[in-house]
BALO-954767 format. One line per 10 residues: their letters; for each residue x, y, z of N, C-alpha, C. Coordinates in Angstrom, 3 decimals. Example, Ala and Ser with C-alpha at 12.3 -4.5 7.8 and 13.67 -1.06 7.14 Angstrom:
BEGIN
AS) 13.190,-5.690,7.800,12.300,-4.500,7.800,13.200,-3.300,7.800  12.850,-2.250,7.080,13.670,-1.060,7.140,12.900,0.030,7.870
! end
This chain:
BEGIN
XXXXXXXXXX) 0.748,-1.055,-0.138,0.277,0.032,-0.049,1.241,1.303,0.081  0.218,1.887,-0.853,1.595,3.652,-0.941,1.397,4.612,0.304  2.192,4.792,0.920,1.763,5.526,1.668,2.332,7.045,1.255  1.537,7.907,1.800,1.693,9.523,1.165,1.647,10.406,2.397  2.547,11.352,2.720,2.258,12.198,3.744,2.155,13.150,2.870  1.049,13.932,3.894,0.216,15.160,2.951,0.795,16.255,4.422  1.105,17.581,4.049,1.187,18.732,5.295,-0.435,19.720,4.712  -0.834,20.012,5.907,-1.922,21.161,5.885,-3.512,19.859,5.291  -3.376,19.263,5.948,-4.964,18.439,5.504,-6.172,18.981,6.362  -5.634,19.209,7.361,-6.719,20.153,7.517,-7.594,21.087,6.945
XXXXXXXXXX) -6.767,21.844,5.872,-6.969,22.928,5.347,-7.931,22.022,3.720  -8.439,23.561,3.135,-9.204,23.225,1.536,-8.658,22.019,1.108  -7.297,22.171,0.223,-7.448,21.398,-0.728,-7.038,20.306,-0.205  -5.794,19.989,0.854,-4.770,19.092,1.465,-6.373,17.820,2.277  -7.381,18.268,2.411,-8.972,17.664,3.044,-9.026,16.536,1.724  -9.710,18.044,0.773,-10.113,17.140,-0.604,-9.270,15.941,-1.010  -7.602,16.180,-1.076,-6.462,15.470,-1.808,-6.800,13.929,-0.697  -6.665,14.418,0.249,-6.584,13.137,1.181,-7.649,12.373,0.931  -9.136,13.056,1.051,-10.338,12.250,0.928,-10.067,11.409,-0.139  -9.706,12.254,-1.384,-9.615,11.122,-2.413,-8.311,10.345,-2.558
XXXXXXXXXX) -7.397,10.149,-1.894,-6.411,9.422,-2.039,-6.811,7.994,-0.879  -7.414,8.361,-0.030,-7.802,7.209,0.864,-9.382,6.536,-0.076  -9.933,7.121,-0.893,-10.999,6.652,-0.922,-9.994,5.590,-2.485  -8.747,5.730,-2.963,-8.319,4.925,-3.855,-7.084,3.676,-3.585  -7.212,3.739,-1.580,-6.637,2.848,-1.010,-5.700,3.416,-0.950  -4.792,4.215,-0.652,-3.673,4.972,-0.176,-3.906,5.102,1.139  -3.373,4.898,1.863,-2.448,5.163,3.411,-1.803,6.458,3.469  -2.415,7.228,4.141,-2.026,9.070,4.099,-2.136,9.708,6.013  -0.849,10.360,6.005,-0.742,10.560,6.954,-0.416,12.210,7.189  -1.645,12.963,7.703,-1.629,14.163,7.450,-0.800,15.229,8.657
XXXXXXXXXX) -0.421,16.031,8.449,0.520,16.904,8.982,-0.075,18.623,9.061  -0.580,18.892,10.256,-1.189,20.061,10.074,-1.116,20.823,11.474  -0.948,22.261,11.754,-0.995,23.026,12.929,-1.875,23.726,13.532  -3.344,23.923,13.054,-4.745,23.621,12.895,-4.461,26.183,13.295  -4.059,26.535,12.770,-3.707,28.006,12.888,-5.013,28.291,12.271  -4.730,29.509,13.192,-5.893,30.506,13.300,-6.276,31.447,12.286  -5.672,31.090,11.126,-5.568,31.958,9.916,-7.118,32.185,9.706  -7.922,31.398,9.958,-9.995,31.939,9.714,-10.275,30.113,10.620  -11.389,30.184,10.501,-12.133,29.706,11.336,-11.549,28.145,11.874  -10.610,27.582,13.067,-10.493,26.136,13.470,-11.542,25.603,13.538
XXXXXXXXXX) -13.162,26.401,13.784,-14.193,24.994,13.425,-13.915,24.487,12.412  -13.870,24.735,11.421,-14.117,24.718,9.857,-12.884,23.028,9.182  -11.601,23.775,9.801,-10.527,22.837,10.013,-11.111,21.966,10.628  -11.443,21.723,12.047,-11.580,20.397,12.730,-12.552,19.120,12.188  -14.079,20.329,11.522,-14.801,19.181,11.179,-14.116,18.535,9.855  -13.499,19.506,9.071,-12.634,18.469,8.338,-11.807,17.045,8.613  -10.866,17.769,9.564,-9.868,16.225,9.834,-10.591,15.422,10.841  -11.949,15.729,11.215,-12.970,14.527,11.741,-13.508,13.920,10.885  -13.909,14.203,9.237,-14.089,13.338,8.424,-13.020,12.834,8.700  -12.198,13.314,7.633,-10.645,12.375,7.524,-10.351,10.836,8.628
XXXXXXXXXX) -10.045,11.363,9.540,-10.304,10.563,10.684,-11.429,9.207,10.892  -12.398,9.161,10.282,-13.188,8.044,10.401,-13.055,7.192,9.118  -11.855,7.361,8.595,-10.935,5.944,7.665,-9.797,5.564,8.390  -9.909,4.533,8.237,-8.492,3.930,8.884,-7.315,4.053,8.596  -7.588,4.490,6.992,-5.887,4.637,6.542,-5.481,6.168,6.668  -6.197,7.042,7.817,-5.918,7.930,7.704,-5.325,8.166,9.779  -4.361,9.011,9.410,-3.450,9.474,10.716,-3.081,10.611,10.969  -2.748,11.614,11.475,-2.493,12.915,12.213,-1.061,13.206,12.803  -0.445,14.238,12.660,0.288,14.971,13.518,-0.058,16.439,13.350  -0.341,16.681,14.589,-0.753,18.411,15.030,0.379,19.250,15.401
XXXXXXXXXX) 0.898,19.885,14.837,2.310,20.387,15.139,2.499,21.578,13.971  3.409,22.502,14.500,3.834,23.573,13.220,5.260,22.978,12.293  5.073,23.163,11.402,5.595,22.529,10.086,6.953,23.823,10.343  7.012,24.484,11.190,8.191,25.571,10.849,9.196,24.522,12.346  8.357,23.113,13.141,9.282,22.993,13.849,9.710,21.536,13.262  11.276,21.860,12.710,12.031,20.776,11.964,11.347,19.520,12.764  12.265,19.699,14.228,12.342,18.088,14.961,10.791,17.439,14.732  9.912,18.448,14.967,8.362,17.363,14.949,8.067,16.539,13.409  8.578,17.480,12.769,8.681,16.920,11.280,8.667,16.069,11.097  10.159,16.128,11.427,11.540,14.923,11.146,10.794,13.730,11.887
XXXXXXXXXX) 10.359,13.957,12.855,9.856,12.722,13.623,8.854,12.300,13.083  7.454,13.074,12.620,6.803,12.220,12.050,6.928,11.669,10.670  8.316,12.162,9.933,8.056,11.645,8.892,8.954,9.692,9.217  10.016,9.944,10.027,10.569,9.558,10.709,9.714,7.676,11.001  8.428,8.299,11.661,7.651,7.443,12.183,6.792,6.329,10.989  6.669,7.818,10.364,4.929,7.167,8.552,6.138,6.597,7.881  7.315,6.788,7.729,8.332,6.501,6.141,7.359,6.353,4.821  7.315,7.744,4.424,6.388,8.022,3.654,7.148,7.590,2.097  6.273,7.297,1.062,7.146,7.290,0.085,6.695,8.152,-0.925  5.727,9.091,-0.540,5.610,10.387,-1.242,5.280,11.337,-0.260
XXXXXXXXXX) 5.497,12.182,-0.463,5.924,13.548,0.098,4.656,14.761,-0.792  3.331,14.964,-0.176,2.287,16.274,-0.686,2.644,17.405,0.195  3.249,18.470,-0.238,3.654,19.400,0.385,2.518,20.311,0.360  1.148,20.851,0.952,0.093,21.695,0.922,0.607,22.849,1.917  1.003,22.730,3.055,0.449,23.598,4.424,1.585,24.897,3.494  0.661,25.934,3.923,1.617,27.216,3.923,0.647,28.394,4.571  1.513,29.652,4.719,0.720,30.514,4.956,0.260,30.828,3.413  -1.476,31.283,3.699,-2.192,31.512,2.366,-2.448,32.609,2.340  -3.048,33.327,1.161,-3.274,34.425,1.417,-2.957,35.877,0.612  -3.033,36.218,-0.451,-1.889,37.443,-0.900,-2.433,38.558,0.032
XXXXXXXXXX) -3.790,38.521,0.079,-4.124,39.764,0.937,-3.476,40.119,2.405  -3.375,38.879,3.239,-2.925,38.788,4.299,-0.961,38.924,4.551  -0.924,39.048,3.068,0.689,39.134,3.047,1.118,40.268,2.837  0.334,41.840,2.886,0.378,42.791,3.365,0.543,43.298,4.537  -0.216,42.466,5.202,-0.389,42.869,6.690,0.787,41.975,7.370  0.542,40.636,7.222,1.771,40.119,8.286,2.697,39.068,7.431  3.571,39.883,7.180,5.086,38.661,5.898,5.652,38.159,6.910  5.538,38.829,8.140,6.699,37.445,8.231,5.881,35.977,9.067  4.810,36.065,8.884,4.345,34.236,8.873,4.332,34.094,7.639  4.387,34.280,6.805,5.017,33.899,5.320,6.208,33.199,5.420
XXXXXXXXXX) 7.291,34.031,5.951,8.358,34.327,5.892,8.523,32.448,6.958  8.407,32.535,7.633,8.306,31.258,8.475,7.816,30.221,7.931  6.513,29.943,8.023,5.926,29.106,7.784,6.173,28.571,6.156  6.296,29.213,4.908,6.533,28.982,3.483,7.669,28.957,3.063  8.621,29.534,3.739,10.375,29.536,3.963,10.907,27.948,4.254  10.886,28.759,6.139,11.369,27.475,7.045,10.947,26.072,6.823  9.377,26.541,6.938,8.401,25.117,7.033,8.766,24.216,5.647  8.696,24.815,4.751,9.653,24.158,3.119,10.370,23.523,3.427  11.637,24.933,3.806,12.779,23.464,4.391,12.889,22.338,5.207  11.806,22.533,6.188,11.778,20.935,6.313,11.191,20.106,5.875
XXXXXXXXXX) 10.294,20.378,5.060,9.895,19.336,4.285,10.746,18.321,3.650  11.658,19.503,2.697,12.805,19.246,2.279,14.156,18.376,2.520  13.844,18.970,3.665,14.902,18.293,4.195,14.334,16.473,4.978  13.252,16.540,4.921,12.870,15.041,5.461,12.648,14.085,4.236  12.170,14.671,2.951,12.062,14.233,1.829,13.734,13.597,1.502  14.939,14.463,1.361,15.825,13.896,1.282,16.571,12.457,2.153  16.085,12.772,3.780,16.419,12.015,4.398,15.749,10.554,4.159  14.596,10.215,3.580,13.738,9.663,3.199,14.130,9.005,1.824  14.625,9.933,0.582,14.887,9.158,-0.502,13.377,8.899,-0.914  12.684,9.934,-0.853,11.190,9.646,-1.314,11.195,9.526,-2.997
XXXXXXXXXX) 9.668,8.665,-3.138,10.069,8.621,-4.684,9.758,9.675,-5.409  8.552,10.652,-4.480,8.122,11.519,-5.752,7.625,12.929,-4.680  8.203,14.331,-4.046,7.950,15.033,-4.123,7.440,16.076,-4.580  6.438,16.406,-4.260,5.533,17.530,-4.604,4.932,18.708,-4.036  4.988,20.109,-4.246,4.421,21.430,-3.576,4.062,22.021,-4.543  3.277,22.315,-3.682,2.369,23.456,-4.175,2.751,25.329,-4.440  2.629,25.511,-5.445,3.010,26.671,-5.986,1.888,27.484,-6.389  1.755,28.472,-6.962,0.508,29.304,-7.217,0.734,30.274,-8.549  -0.826,30.495,-8.931,-0.269,30.912,-9.998,0.194,32.934,-10.018  -0.092,32.908,-8.676,0.536,34.189,-8.365,2.266,34.532,-8.815
XXXXXXXXXX) 2.702,33.423,-8.667,4.286,33.670,-9.248,4.411,34.669,-10.826  3.626,34.167,-11.432,3.513,34.961,-12.979,3.318,36.319,-12.872  3.221,37.095,-11.451,3.306,38.271,-11.235,2.962,39.359,-12.437  3.757,40.045,-12.478,3.335,41.130,-13.557,3.486,40.831,-15.080  3.332,39.063,-15.236,3.499,39.424,-16.877,1.765,39.457,-17.418  1.637,39.779,-18.476,0.646,40.109,-19.258,0.199,39.117,-20.503  1.467,38.263,-21.110,0.907,37.603,-21.776,0.304,36.207,-21.203  -0.564,35.777,-21.717,-1.346,34.683,-21.574,-2.095,34.002,-22.561  -2.918,32.703,-22.344,-2.490,32.244,-21.317,-1.099,31.873,-20.584  -0.898,31.864,-19.262,0.608,31.634,-18.928,0.999,30.115,-18.857
XXXXXXXXXX) 1.902,30.167,-19.249,2.992,28.625,-19.583,4.058,28.619,-18.421  4.152,27.147,-18.063,5.015,26.931,-17.194,6.341,27.967,-17.472  6.621,27.462,-18.411,8.101,27.902,-19.366,8.372,29.338,-19.199  7.234,29.881,-18.872,7.377,31.944,-18.872,8.281,31.755,-17.261  8.567,33.260,-17.622,9.347,33.695,-16.289,8.751,34.466,-15.497  9.627,34.150,-14.289,8.705,34.321,-12.966,9.493,35.567,-12.149  9.434,36.674,-12.822,10.756,36.937,-11.925,10.140,38.954,-11.501  8.933,38.968,-11.365,7.885,40.612,-11.217,6.970,39.824,-10.276  6.982,38.867,-8.894,6.221,39.033,-8.451,5.585,40.185,-7.786  4.408,40.240,-7.608,3.897,41.450,-6.918,3.560,41.545,-5.479
XXXXXXXXXX) 3.668,40.323,-4.550,3.280,40.164,-3.219,4.323,39.621,-2.830  4.202,39.394,-1.521,5.201,38.256,-0.489,4.810,37.419,-0.321  3.680,36.865,-0.532,3.471,35.877,-0.775,3.669,35.003,-1.818  3.759,35.858,-2.893,4.063,35.087,-4.047,5.787,35.008,-4.400  6.106,35.753,-3.687,7.822,35.997,-3.565,8.086,34.710,-2.991  7.773,34.199,-1.592,8.113,33.027,-0.923,7.386,31.799,-1.621  6.720,31.619,-2.598,6.238,30.503,-3.376,7.648,30.183,-4.806  7.702,31.113,-4.906,8.655,32.057,-6.218,10.048,31.372,-5.555  10.535,31.422,-4.320,11.631,31.306,-3.714,11.446,29.644,-3.337  10.463,29.425,-3.228,10.058,27.508,-3.016,10.328,26.786,-4.412
XXXXXXXXXX) 10.543,27.080,-5.388,10.584,27.178,-6.893,11.928,26.596,-6.670  12.744,28.081,-6.557,14.121,27.530,-6.379,14.645,26.456,-5.770  14.165,26.999,-4.193,14.809,26.268,-3.322,14.677,24.686,-3.262  13.393,24.130,-4.066,13.013,22.809,-4.501,13.933,22.216,-5.576  14.360,23.062,-6.834,15.175,22.845,-7.787,16.510,22.563,-7.326  16.703,23.349,-6.331,18.538,22.718,-5.281,18.327,21.512,-5.378  17.405,21.421,-4.266,17.235,20.180,-3.212,16.751,18.580,-4.189  16.476,18.987,-5.502,16.171,18.252,-6.790,17.351,17.214,-7.193  18.053,18.874,-7.656,19.796,18.907,-8.206,20.818,17.951,-7.569  20.673,18.835,-6.285,21.888,17.948,-6.019,21.467,16.754,-4.932
XXXXXXXXXX) 20.553,16.261,-4.521,20.211,15.139,-3.870,19.210,13.888,-4.859  19.162,14.398,-6.193,18.231,13.320,-6.814,17.073,13.095,-6.419  16.313,14.057,-5.639,14.796,14.159,-5.905,13.584,14.140,-6.086  13.044,12.807,-7.205,11.985,13.851,-8.282,10.922,15.105,-7.636  10.863,15.515,-7.826,9.965,16.985,-7.261,8.804,17.290,-8.676  7.911,17.511,-8.440,7.204,18.780,-9.214,6.602,19.630,-8.258  6.743,20.883,-9.023,5.807,21.766,-8.297,4.269,22.519,-9.061  3.742,22.018,-8.430,2.464,22.400,-9.383,1.547,23.549,-8.839  1.574,24.695,-10.073,0.810,26.233,-9.945,-1.030,25.839,-10.159  -1.686,26.433,-8.680,-2.801,26.493,-8.738,-3.467,27.903,-9.293
XXXXXXXXXX) -4.394,27.613,-9.793,-5.374,28.678,-9.921,-6.563,28.616,-9.632  -7.073,29.934,-8.730,-7.873,30.235,-7.910,-9.232,28.982,-7.893  -8.708,28.316,-6.648,-9.201,26.684,-6.562,-10.429,27.191,-5.701  -11.690,26.806,-6.033,-12.691,26.589,-5.229,-13.743,25.528,-4.972  -14.943,25.844,-4.183,-15.998,24.606,-4.176,-15.818,24.234,-2.754  -16.981,23.040,-3.484,-16.881,22.609,-1.222,-16.121,23.165,-0.261  -16.677,23.071,1.344,-15.054,23.173,2.490,-14.449,24.100,1.898  -14.597,24.872,0.802,-13.430,25.796,0.611,-13.423,27.093,1.956  -11.979,27.653,1.819,-11.499,28.639,2.615,-12.615,30.074,3.023  -12.924,30.755,3.928,-13.800,31.642,4.608,-13.376,33.072,3.492
XXXXXXXXXX) -11.474,32.988,3.197,-11.375,34.229,2.725,-11.056,34.395,1.184  -11.806,33.355,0.676,-11.838,33.017,-0.337,-13.205,34.148,-1.174  -12.950,34.346,-2.494,-13.927,35.244,-3.011,-15.500,34.527,-3.009  -15.454,33.238,-3.825,-16.619,32.542,-3.550,-17.929,32.727,-2.688  -16.664,32.156,-1.232,-17.125,32.161,0.132,-18.095,33.539,0.602  -17.015,34.058,0.671,-17.108,35.849,0.819,-18.555,36.054,0.055  -18.649,36.192,-1.312,-19.812,36.337,-1.818,-20.822,35.756,-1.263  -20.711,34.415,-0.959,-22.565,33.860,-1.358,-22.814,34.307,0.765  -21.549,34.462,1.727,-22.240,34.519,2.661,-22.456,35.970,2.983  -21.819,37.312,2.093,-22.768,38.398,2.401,-23.977,38.540,1.445
XXXXXXXXXX) -24.112,38.072,0.034,-25.062,38.022,-0.386,-26.379,37.518,0.504  -26.283,36.511,0.975,-27.411,35.528,1.630,-27.609,36.776,3.433  -26.187,37.408,3.912,-26.912,38.553,4.581,-26.855,39.509,4.526  -27.637,40.057,3.065,-27.810,41.187,2.994,-26.789,41.989,3.048  -25.863,41.686,2.964,-24.212,42.307,3.158,-23.982,42.855,1.592  -23.337,44.112,1.298,-22.718,44.050,0.084,-21.492,43.382,0.075  -21.118,43.179,-1.261,-19.616,42.794,-1.995,-18.798,43.953,-2.659  -17.650,43.479,-1.993,-16.798,44.379,-2.469,-16.064,43.967,-4.155  -15.900,45.040,-4.903,-15.943,44.126,-6.428,-14.719,45.131,-7.131  -13.823,44.472,-6.842,-12.245,45.249,-7.106,-12.477,45.399,-8.564
XXXXXXXXXX) -11.298,46.918,-8.498,-11.309,47.361,-10.170,-12.094,47.699,-10.855  -13.281,47.536,-10.387,-14.942,47.811,-10.860,-14.985,46.628,-11.429  -14.641,45.371,-11.333,-15.407,44.937,-11.708,-14.524,43.336,-12.857  -13.708,44.884,-13.508,-13.005,44.188,-14.701,-11.329,43.740,-14.722  -11.879,41.996,-13.826,-11.055,41.272,-13.591,-11.696,39.966,-14.007  -10.413,39.125,-13.972,-11.080,38.047,-14.717,-9.648,36.509,-14.155  -10.488,35.618,-13.943,-9.877,34.249,-13.099,-10.243,33.330,-13.645  -8.984,32.083,-13.871,-9.088,30.807,-14.304,-9.596,30.165,-12.814  -10.576,29.739,-12.972,-11.414,29.308,-11.764,-11.578,27.994,-11.466  -10.419,27.323,-10.873,-10.402,26.043,-11.023,-10.958,25.033,-10.082
XXXXXXXXXX) -12.018,24.240,-9.990,-13.046,23.528,-9.230,-11.964,22.364,-8.591  -12.315,22.275,-7.125,-11.404,20.990,-6.146,-11.455,20.038,-6.622  -12.354,19.277,-7.243,-12.239,17.877,-7.507,-11.641,17.682,-8.850  -11.524,18.606,-9.503,-10.517,18.888,-10.537,-9.073,18.862,-10.437  -9.108,20.389,-9.312,-7.473,20.255,-9.121,-6.659,18.580,-8.047  -7.546,18.257,-7.132,-6.884,17.078,-6.547,-7.213,15.801,-7.530  -7.788,15.531,-8.263,-7.445,14.715,-9.555,-6.278,14.688,-10.136  -6.150,16.093,-10.454,-4.785,15.939,-11.095,-3.675,16.278,-10.267  -3.301,16.111,-8.779,-2.254,16.241,-8.161,-2.050,14.716,-8.183  -3.402,13.948,-7.908,-3.348,13.143,-7.622,-2.691,12.017,-9.021
XXXXXXXXXX) -3.020,12.230,-10.289,-2.540,11.502,-11.632,-0.828,12.208,-10.997  -0.677,13.156,-10.871,0.767,13.815,-10.930,1.461,13.232,-10.280  1.216,12.158,-9.123,2.167,11.374,-7.982,2.456,10.455,-8.910  1.716,9.814,-9.766,2.614,8.787,-10.938,3.615,9.292,-11.736  3.658,10.460,-12.186,4.524,11.035,-13.248,5.472,11.881,-12.757  6.196,11.598,-11.604,7.177,11.587,-11.202,8.615,12.068,-12.580  9.279,13.222,-12.453,9.762,13.597,-13.220,11.714,12.602,-13.033  12.062,12.420,-14.657,13.633,12.092,-14.483,14.372,13.273,-14.884  15.798,12.847,-14.601,16.885,13.927,-14.709,17.413,13.533,-16.207  17.277,14.791,-16.869,17.671,14.330,-18.501,19.200,13.979,-18.478
XXXXXXXXXX) 19.796,13.073,-19.575,20.902,13.060,-19.346,21.636,13.928,-20.103  20.956,14.907,-21.016,21.089,15.907,-21.572,20.320,16.703,-21.791  21.044,18.070,-21.901,19.891,19.323,-22.470,18.369,19.390,-23.254  18.989,18.322,-24.320,18.403,18.097,-25.177,17.652,17.294,-25.514  17.488,16.794,-24.012,16.587,15.450,-24.041,15.014,16.148,-23.538  15.037,17.205,-23.451,14.315,17.991,-22.891,12.884,18.365,-23.661  11.574,18.030,-23.621,10.953,18.061,-25.202,10.691,19.465,-24.963  10.276,19.979,-26.268,9.798,21.472,-26.225,8.254,21.511,-26.079  8.686,22.569,-24.796,7.225,23.101,-24.155,7.144,22.696,-22.549  8.254,21.998,-22.440,7.934,20.587,-21.347,8.541,21.839,-20.230
XXXXXXXXXX) 8.458,21.690,-18.845,9.369,22.909,-18.061,10.193,21.926,-16.772  10.597,20.584,-17.403,11.372,20.021,-16.807,12.987,20.619,-16.795  13.631,20.536,-16.210,14.508,21.161,-15.934,15.569,20.249,-16.819  16.923,20.540,-17.153,17.710,19.889,-17.996,18.651,19.843,-17.323  18.949,19.753,-15.579,19.811,19.706,-14.793,19.340,19.292,-13.335  18.176,18.511,-13.717,17.417,18.177,-12.086,16.289,16.959,-12.314  15.564,16.319,-11.632,14.206,15.675,-11.847,13.412,16.610,-11.570  13.137,17.627,-11.489,12.364,18.684,-11.565,11.815,19.144,-12.414  10.364,19.398,-12.016,9.373,20.121,-13.256,8.261,20.763,-12.455  7.518,21.878,-13.629,6.293,22.967,-12.854,5.252,22.616,-13.578
XXXXXXXXXX) 4.260,22.147,-12.762,2.926,21.962,-13.333,1.963,23.285,-13.193  1.092,23.576,-14.402,0.096,24.230,-13.833,-1.355,23.415,-13.411  -1.989,23.467,-12.928,-3.430,22.533,-12.765,-4.513,23.934,-12.786  -5.122,24.204,-13.613,-6.166,25.416,-14.165,-7.254,24.527,-14.782  -8.506,25.768,-14.952,-9.505,25.310,-15.922,-9.242,25.443,-17.393  -8.208,26.238,-17.610,-7.965,27.129,-19.022,-8.654,27.561,-19.653  -9.793,28.303,-18.717,-10.515,29.236,-19.078,-10.699,30.595,-18.584  -10.687,31.907,-19.140,-10.783,33.229,-18.452,-12.232,33.071,-18.509  -12.600,33.738,-16.903,-14.167,33.879,-16.335,-13.828,35.280,-15.984  -14.926,36.569,-16.906,-15.153,37.332,-16.190,-15.389,37.673,-14.954
XXXXXXXXXX) -15.225,38.891,-13.871,-15.347,38.501,-12.409,-16.575,38.885,-12.078  -17.438,39.757,-13.141,-18.543,40.125,-13.511,-19.987,39.266,-13.716  -19.295,38.273,-14.500,-19.899,36.849,-15.252,-20.089,35.949,-13.631  -19.025,35.952,-12.689,-19.142,34.535,-11.959,-20.194,35.461,-10.970  -20.079,36.831,-10.422,-21.024,36.903,-9.592,-22.623,37.013,-10.078  -22.208,36.972,-11.627,-23.983,36.485,-11.832,-24.173,35.657,-11.970  -22.930,34.515,-12.009,-24.087,33.059,-11.735,-24.232,32.653,-10.309  -23.244,33.344,-9.294,-23.671,33.100,-7.785,-24.832,33.550,-7.599  -25.441,35.053,-8.023,-27.204,35.564,-7.882,-27.896,34.310,-8.842  -27.590,34.037,-9.911,-28.319,32.551,-9.988,-28.668,31.557,-9.106
XXXXXXXXXX) -27.463,31.033,-8.835,-27.725,29.741,-8.087,-28.222,29.900,-6.960  -28.528,31.158,-6.019,-28.950,32.077,-4.796,-30.590,32.594,-5.085  -30.250,32.259,-5.796,-32.070,33.501,-6.153,-32.076,34.858,-5.856  -30.659,35.192,-5.523,-31.037,36.324,-5.054,-29.680,37.298,-5.297  -29.680,38.778,-5.961,-28.922,40.046,-6.687,-27.988,40.201,-5.386  -26.789,40.438,-5.706,-25.895,41.363,-4.464,-25.820,42.575,-4.828  -25.736,43.348,-3.445,-25.186,44.435,-3.259,-23.968,45.521,-3.604  -23.284,45.527,-4.620,-22.427,45.564,-5.509,-21.581,46.782,-4.831  -20.065,46.831,-4.341,-19.376,47.581,-4.076,-18.276,48.032,-4.995  -18.757,48.449,-5.961,-17.443,48.461,-6.654,-16.122,49.421,-6.068
XXXXXXXXXX) -15.232,48.525,-6.690,-13.574,49.412,-5.762,-12.622,49.615,-6.594  -11.522,49.910,-5.798,-10.325,50.461,-7.069,-9.441,48.853,-6.928  -8.732,48.897,-7.890,-8.239,47.394,-7.986,-6.989,47.293,-6.371  -6.725,46.061,-5.871,-6.055,45.961,-4.442,-4.700,46.106,-4.945  -3.902,46.575,-3.720,-2.361,46.331,-3.995,-1.564,44.867,-3.774  -0.604,44.873,-4.840,-0.937,43.412,-5.324,-1.429,42.414,-6.231  -2.358,43.003,-7.089,-3.567,42.596,-6.859,-3.152,42.400,-8.678  -3.926,40.878,-9.240,-3.747,41.441,-11.379,-4.683,41.094,-11.604  -5.032,41.640,-13.067,-6.231,42.165,-13.441,-6.919,40.563,-14.192  -5.690,39.490,-14.117,-6.041,38.490,-14.758,-5.147,36.959,-14.485
XXXXXXXXXX) -5.635,35.945,-14.361,-4.856,34.552,-14.415,-5.645,34.312,-15.403  -4.657,33.218,-15.918,-5.362,32.665,-16.902,-4.420,31.139,-17.498  -4.424,29.999,-17.166,-3.236,28.373,-17.300,-3.430,28.062,-18.369  -2.425,27.388,-19.167,-1.778,26.881,-20.064,-2.340,25.562,-19.142  -2.876,24.712,-19.848,-2.531,23.676,-18.496,-2.420,22.119,-19.580  -1.933,22.539,-20.670,-1.616,21.532,-21.637,-0.703,20.468,-21.257  0.609,20.645,-20.440,1.643,20.267,-19.852,1.113,19.181,-18.884  -0.240,19.590,-18.367,-0.876,18.289,-17.373,-1.118,17.264,-17.918  -1.956,18.397,-19.124,-2.504,17.067,-20.078,-1.776,15.710,-20.503  -0.965,16.344,-20.981,0.736,15.657,-21.671,0.402,14.410,-20.326
XXXXXXXXXX) 1.162,15.012,-19.481,1.881,14.278,-18.452,1.002,12.817,-17.822  -0.669,13.512,-17.581,-1.612,12.837,-17.150,-3.038,11.916,-18.217  -3.372,12.552,-19.194,-3.920,12.245,-19.828,-5.377,13.044,-19.791  -4.977,14.248,-18.431,-6.336,14.519,-17.906,-6.334,16.283,-17.866  -7.733,16.739,-18.276,-7.923,18.262,-18.340,-9.079,18.682,-17.147  -8.703,19.358,-16.623,-9.357,20.212,-15.696,-10.787,20.767,-16.379  -12.285,20.557,-16.260,-13.439,20.573,-16.928,-14.525,21.221,-16.681  -14.550,21.097,-15.509,-15.601,21.397,-14.507,-16.411,22.864,-14.750  -17.543,23.128,-15.353,-18.093,24.451,-15.741,-18.573,24.996,-14.656  -18.264,26.063,-14.599,-17.997,27.577,-13.335,-19.137,27.384,-12.807
XXXXXXXXXX) -20.313,27.022,-13.773,-22.097,27.305,-13.210,-22.233,25.939,-12.650  -21.532,24.933,-12.889,-21.858,23.474,-12.093,-20.920,23.725,-10.720  -19.654,24.083,-10.658,-18.883,24.534,-9.563,-19.457,24.993,-8.632  -19.912,26.250,-9.373,-21.039,27.156,-7.459,-21.987,26.443,-7.108  -22.730,25.805,-7.861,-24.347,25.042,-7.726,-23.436,24.269,-6.678  -22.537,23.156,-6.892,-22.302,22.756,-5.471,-21.579,23.388,-4.409  -21.112,24.869,-4.378,-20.375,25.096,-3.992,-21.661,25.875,-2.722  -22.901,26.135,-3.524,-23.748,27.098,-2.864,-24.550,25.996,-1.767  -24.952,24.191,-2.459,-25.595,23.530,-1.746,-24.449,23.299,-0.667  -23.257,23.057,-0.821,-22.739,22.801,0.352,-22.915,23.581,1.550
XXXXXXX) -22.529,25.319,1.072,-22.793,26.020,2.186,-23.933,26.081,2.960  -24.793,26.423,2.133,-26.303,25.762,2.724,-26.498,25.252,3.470  -26.211,23.923,3.487,-26.276,22.753,4.361,-24.926,23.049,5.524  -24.315,23.653,5.492,-23.032,23.449,6.283,-23.581,24.389,7.657  -24.286,25.282,6.752,-23.924,26.668,7.717,-26.266,26.663,7.986  -26.587,26.439,7.619,-28.422,26.056,7.245,-28.959,27.514,6.832  -28.221,28.199,6.254,-28.423,28.905,5.288,-29.470,29.209,4.169
! end
């Protein structure tokens, strides 16, 4: 039985990934600090659901505590590590950048050290579309430059890319960085747009619409995302013998078993259309508070996910209206609204 250690299993994405792997007979050990960045009750409920499976166990500790994570890995002896835990949120990085320094840099270093010590078959780490920063040519490709991050959050994730590449090169650790594009769905984070919009509309509170609605996002449904990650586990990169062996369009490093992969729906959705779809499923209009662009934000994201399809044969394709409907159903049930 494959053994996968996942960091951040009480989080939105980690919970869904763990649930999927468990349903496929994988032994999963979670590692989560239960931080109070958002409602811990929601995190506890996710973890309670995972603990109903005999194949799941968990360690509660901070990722920055290297000895705790090392002990966890020593006890579990993972075949694969999927690193999802991080200080999330673009906007919060403007208020508390040190949280990102501690969690996203020191924490990721501890994960890489464990991957090295246990010679894992594959190390997979979460990155973000935010690393594309000020790039304007879209759709974003994994081979595009990422030299213009616009927030400290994005900068820490770009640093993770470089850190992981160095370990892949030095210690021959097969490593995949996957870049997420605006993930949404049931059990989502309260700081994400869909959650905030639905909550506010149902409570007759106005919603803040930034850049006066002239924004586009590549919304990725949670089930599509975790299916992509699951499939990538078995697509570990191999160090090429020569740089000439790297196929055109592949982000495979010429000097390390390291690759970057976008996971997105490959479709730009206008923010105003997104809000219209939410109103349709709620049967209620939003009070829209039009605002200027927020500091560090970008007007658009759009993924080229052709590499994911080439590696796994899979392409995310959940329609935004279907995904919103699933979220609204979960939200109304969970919060009894």
